[in-house]
C-alpha positions, 0 to 999 in steps of 0.5 A: 242294483246288485248292492240292493239285492244283497241288502234283501239277504235272500239267503236268510229268506230261505233259512226262514222258510225252512224254519217255518215249513214244519208248522206250515205243513202241519196245518197249524200256521193259523193257530196262534198258540202253536205259532207263538210256541214254535217261534219261542222255541226257534228263538231259544234254540238259535240263541242257545246254539249261537251263543254257545259258539262264542264261548 
């Protein structure tokens, strides 16, 4: 059972929750345009930061 729990990767759920908290508390979670822009920004920041770690 512990293996299945590890497959759920709960640590990543917590990280994702922290990523979406600002847009949730700004009451823009249902605003499609702002949600798409924030997801794009998050994706850009994470890929830039983590790709720079490999160089």
